[in-house]
N, C-alpha and C positions, 0 to 999 in steps of 0.2 A: 593864973591863965598861962603864963610863960612856962611854969613847971609842967602843967598839963600838956601843953603842946610839945615840950621836950620829951615827956614820957611817951606820948603817942608816936613821936618821930623815932624814938629808940625802939619801941615795940614793932613799928613798921620795918625798921632796918633788920631786926632779928628775924621777923617773918620772911623778909625778902631773902636773907642769907640762907635760912632753913629750906626755902623752896629751891634755890638755885644750886645747892650743893649736890654732889653725886650725880646719879643717873638723870635726875630731872634737868639739871643744867646741861648735861651732854645732849639730851633730846632737844632741848630748846636751841642750843648752838647749832646742832646738825640740821634741824629743820630751818633755822634762819638762813644757813648757806644755801639750802635747796630752794627756799622761797625767794631768795634774792634773784635767782635765775628765773624761777617760775613766773614771777610777777612782771617780768619784761614782756612775756608773750600772752599770758592768760587774759588780761583785760581786752586784748585786740583779737583773740582767737576767732570769734564769730565773723569779724570782718575779713580775717585771713582766709577762713573757709569760703566766705562769699567770693573773694577774689579768685579762688581756685574752682569756682563753678557751683557752689552750693547755694540753694534757695533757702529762705527762712524755714521751710518745712524740713529740708535736708539737714540744716543746722540742728533742728530739733531731733532728727533721727540720729545724728552723731552723738548728741548728749544722751539719747536713749541707749545707743550701743555702749557708751561709757557706763551708764547705770546698770545695764544687764550684766556686763562682764564683772564690774565691781561687786554687784550683789552676789553673783555666783561664786566669786572668790572669797567672800567674807566667811562663809560657813566653814570650809576647810581651813581658812586662815585662823579663825578663832579656836578651832580644835587643835591645830598645830601649835598655836601660841600657848595653850594650856598643857600640851603634852611634850612637845619637842623643845620648847623654850622660846622666850620672847626675842632674845638677842639674835639667835641663829636665824630666825625668820626675817627679822628686820634687815640684817646685814646682807643676806643673800638677795632679797628682793630689791634692795636699793640699787644694786648693780644692774638688775633687769630694768629698773626705771630709767637709768642712764641710756641703756640700749634702745628703749622704746622711742626716745626723743629723736633718734636718728631719722625715723620715718617722718616726723614732723618737719625737720630741717630740710629733708630732701624731697618733700611732697610736691608733685606737679599737678595733682588733682585731689579732690576730696576723698577719693577711694583710698589713697595712701594715708590720709589722715585717719580714716576709719581703722586701718591696720595698726597704726601707732596707738590710737586710743584703746583698742582691744588689749594690746600687749601691756600698755601702761597700767590699765586698771586690773589686769591679772596680777601684776606686781603689787598692787595696792592691797592684796590680802594681808599685808603687814599692818594695816591700820589698827585692828584690835590689839595687836601685839604692842604697838607703840603706846596706845592709850592705857593698856593694862600695865605695862612696865612703868609708865609715868605715874599711874595711880598707886602702884605698889611702893613707889619710891617717895611718896609725899605723905606726911602725917595728916590726919583728918582735919585738924584745926586750921590747916593752911591751904586746904583744897580750893576754896573759892579764889584766893589770890593766885594759887598755883596754876589753875586752869585758865585764869585770865592772862597770866604771863605766857602760858603755853600758846595762846593765840596772839597775844600782844607783841612779844619781842620779835618773832618772825615777821609780824606785820610791820613793825618799826623798820626793821632791816630792809624789808621788801619795798618800803617807800622810796629807797634809793634807786630801785629799778625803774620807777615810773618816769622820771626825767630822762633816764637812759633810753627807755622805749621811745619817747618823743624825739630824742636826738637821733637815734638810728633810723626812724621813719623819715625825718626831715633830711638827714644827710644822704641816705642811700635809696630812698623811695620805700613805699609801704612793704611790698612783698620781700625784696632783698633785705630790708632792715629787720623784718620779723625773722627771716631765716638766720641772720646773724645772732638774733636774740636766742633762738633755739640752740645754736652752737655754744653760746655761753652757758645755757641751761644744762647741756650735756656735761660740760666740764665741771660745773658746780655740783651736779648730781654725783659724779664720780668722787669728788672731794668729800662730799657728805657721807657716801657709802664707806669710804676708807676711814673717816673719822669715827663713825659708829662702830666699825669693826675693831678699832684700836681701843676706844674709850668706854664703851658700854659694858656694864656688868649684869650678868643674868640675875633675875629676881625670882625665877621659878625654882622651888626647892628641888634638889637633885632626885629626891624620892618620887617626885611627880613627873620628871622629865623623861618619860618613856613613850615613844611614838609607836602605837600599835597600828596594825592594818585597819583602815577605815572601812567599816561596813555601813553603807548608806542608811539602812533602816535603823541600825543601832545609833548612828550619828544623829538622825532626826529625832529619835526617842530621847536622846541625851539633851538635845537642845530644848525639846518640848518640856521635859522634866525640869530643866533649869529655869525656864521662863515661868511655868506654872507655880514654882516655888517662891516667886517674887511676891512682894506685897501689893495690896490694892493701889497704893500710891504710885508704885512703879508702873503698874499697868496703865494708870491714868497718865503718867508721864510719857509712856511709850505712845499712847494715842495722840497726845498733844504734839509730840515730835513728828509723828506721821503727818498730821494735818499741817503743821508749819512747813514741813518739807514739800508737801503738795503746793502750798501757796508760793514757796520759793521756786519750785520747779516750773510752774506754768509761765513764769516770765524770765526764767534763767536764760542768759545769753542774748536777751532782746533789749536790754538797757542801751547797749552801745548802738544797736541798729535804730532804736527809737531816737536816740540823741543825734545820730548822723542824718538819718533819712527824714525825720519829722521836725526836730528842733533846728537842724541845719548846721551843727558844729562840724569841724574838720576832723579827719582821722587822727592827726597828731595831737589834737586837743583833748581827746578822750582820756589818755593817761593823766592829763592835768586834772580832769574831773575826779578821777580815781585818787590822785595825790591829795587834793583838797579834802576829800572825804576821809582819807586815811589819817591825815593830820589830826582832825577832830576826834576820830575814832581812837587814836593813840593817846591823846590828852585825857580822854574820858575813861579809858579802860581800867587804869590802876585804881582810882577811887571806887569804880563799880565793883572791882574784884574784892576790895576790902568790905564794901557794903554787903556783898553776898555772904561773907564770913560773919558779919556783925548782925544783920537783920534777918538772915535766913535766905534760902534758895528761891522760894516761891514769889515773894514780892518783886524782886528785880525781873523775874521772868514775865510777870504780868505788866510791869512798867514798860517793857519793850513795845507793847501795843501802842503806847502813846506816841512813839516815834515812827514805827513802821507804817502805820496807816496814813498819817499826814505826809510822811515822806513820799509814798507812792503818789498821793494826790498832787503834791508840789511838782514832782518829776513829770507827770503826764500833762501838766499844764504849763510847763516851762517854755519860755520864749527865747532863752539865751543860755550861754555856757554857765553863768553864775547861778541861774535858777536850777539848771540841771544838777550842778554840783551840790546845791543846797538840798534838793530832794534826795539825791543819792546818799548824801551825808547822813540824813535822818534814817534812811534804810540801813546803812552800814552800822551806825551807832546803836540802833535797836538790837542788832545781833550781838553787840558787846554786853547787853543786858541778858539776852536769852540764852546763848550757847554756853557761857561759863557757868550760869546757874544750873542749866541742865546737866552739864558734865559733873559738877560738884555733887548734885543730888544723885546722879547715877552712881558715882563712886561711893557715896554714903550708903546707898541701898543694896549694893551688890557685894557679897563676900568675896575676898581675894581669889579663892579657888574657882569661882565661877565667872570671873571678870572677862576672860578671853572670849568665852562663848556668848555671854549676854551682850557684851559690847559689839561682838560680831553681828548678833541679831539686830541691835539698834542701828548699826551701820546699814544693814539690809533695809530696815524700815525707812531710814533717811534717803536711801538711793532708789527704792522701788518707784516712788512717784516720778522720777526723771525718765523712767522707761516709757510711761504712758503720757504724762502731762506736759513734758517739754515738747514733743511733737505736736500735741494738741495746742500748746501755746504758739508754736510756729504757724499752725494752720489759722488760729485766731488772728495772729499778727497780719497774715496776708489778707484777711477779710477786713480787719480794722485794727491798726496798731495799738489802740488803747485797750482793746478787749482783754488781753492776757493780764494786764495790770489790775483792772476792775475785778476780774475773777479772783485774783490773788488776795485782794482785800476781803472779799466775802469769805473765803476759806480761812484766812487768818483770824477773822472774828470768831468763827466756829472753834478754832484751836484754843483761843484764849478763854472762851467759855468753858471748854472741857478742863483746862488747867485750873480754872477758878473753882469748879465743882468737884473734881475727882482727885486732885492732889492734896494730901493733908501734910502740912509742914511738920507737924509733931511726929510723923512716922519716918522722917528722913534720918534715921539713925542706923549705924552699922548692924547688920543682921548677925 
């Protein structure tokens, strides 16, 4: 037994080293610096918008603007990633990200937030480039662990931001404290952009890195051709992701409003709820990542339902901070089962030459629901705060049924 444990530990260390070397490690470190700043402000953004005059419906509209611009940016972003290069796009747009947060820090109304959101999500056209570069840089047998670390390590680092957020709010007041948080985020975004520029290495072969003039019709045809060439399992995976994204979108941004206005917790306590949830998420993520590589991608994806649905029910019935944290923890940990499984399966099913475009399409599928369903969630919240969460449960059940019936694990091999 001791020998077996020693062998497993050695294999895990080898896997860990193989994942973190080279570009994959650079991406994780750069994103960790960025998320350290981002997590100071993201958990309290809906309340910040509310303090600047936004209603729950307007908060939904802000998330809708985010989704519209992000979605429109993904199509050219995926094309550019496959033609001009992953690194070039990532480095250029990270500097634009830093600039966009100036609008958040200086905002005196939710209108300025809308401008910052639009610029930020235009810059997020680098998302397929980051995921494509990361997938290019990791051997297939380590992808479950790799995509878990891709989400986990920035998450661990960002945990440090949550006590900082509570401190800034307590020390300087809510709005001034959040503004200081955005100032720190601007600084860390610049550091991350410089780090990527210096340390990343291009993974796109030089023979492919030719950026031609984009003709909209030809571009659409190229995307359609790439998607139709994917397997039946991938199409089932894309439908599952679409439904899960709808279930997330309809209550996105309203957890903090429910916790403060319905449960009755204080503004500075919400980062603590986030912190408690992140601690459990962090502890559980690495074994889940190894599980994905050992038992396959589909079972952990389905297991996430066991946590997500009870988590929502616990949260909407919470009477205190501890119960809020418990429900939100279940919801967050469920994502550590679902999203790394999806990302590993996606990388398995898409050939390297098509990754930029297909991953851009998947980003569009994940963001489209936020255009329509987050404003709907805001409207439902004004009618009855519990309604967006119940609707989310119903849609999530449909998503898991689709995954159960349409995704075949035996087909998740490289094409």
